[in-house]
N, C-alpha and C positions, 0 to 999 in steps of 0.2 A: 493445707492447714497444719498438718503434722510437722512440716518443716518449720513453721513459725513457732510451734511449741518447743522444738529443739533449740532454737535460737534464744528463746526466753529462758530456758533452763541454763544454757551456757552463760548468759548474762548474769543470772542469779548466782551462779557458782563464782564467777569472776568478782562480783560485788562482795560476796562473803569473804573471799580470799583477800581482797583489798582492805576491807574493814579490819580483818584480823591483823594484817601487816601494819596498818596505821596504829592500831592499839599497841602492838609490840614496839613500834617506834616511840610512842608516847611514854610507855613504861621505861624504856631505855633512857629517854631524855630526863625523866623524873629521877632516875637513879644517878645520872651524871650530875644533875643539879645538886642532889643531896651530897654526893661525893665532893663537889666543889665547896659546899658550905662547911664541910668538916675539915678542909685543908687549912694548914697554918701558912697563910700567905706572907707572914713576916720573914720567912726563910726563902732562900733562892730555890730550893727543891720544891717547896710548897707553891711558889709562884709558877714554876715550870709545870707542875702537875695541874695547877688551876688552868693555865693556858692550854694544856693538852686536852683537858676535859672540855674546855670551851670550843676547841676545834672539832672535837667529836660531836658536840651539840650542834655546831653549825652544819656539819655533814648531815645530821639527822633532820634538821630543819630544811635543808636544801632538798633532801629526799622527799620529805612530806610535801613541801610546796610545789616541787616539780611534779610529783604524782597528782597532787590535788588540782593543780592547774590543768593537767592533761585530762582529768575526768570531767571537767566542765564544758568540754568542746561539744 
């Protein structure tokens, strides 16, 4: 029975770490969206930076959805 408690504690720690990581991803995504809104997309430099932020956002979303789909198994 003590082995079962150890497994449950390990699962709790992993869940806590996962929730923290997901919260950090969300904060980073919000920061990137804000940065995109502040860019002047009427210039070539602004459009390039906008696209770069969009690619970073896509990476964050892929990380989130990849992780999220793996936790539902």
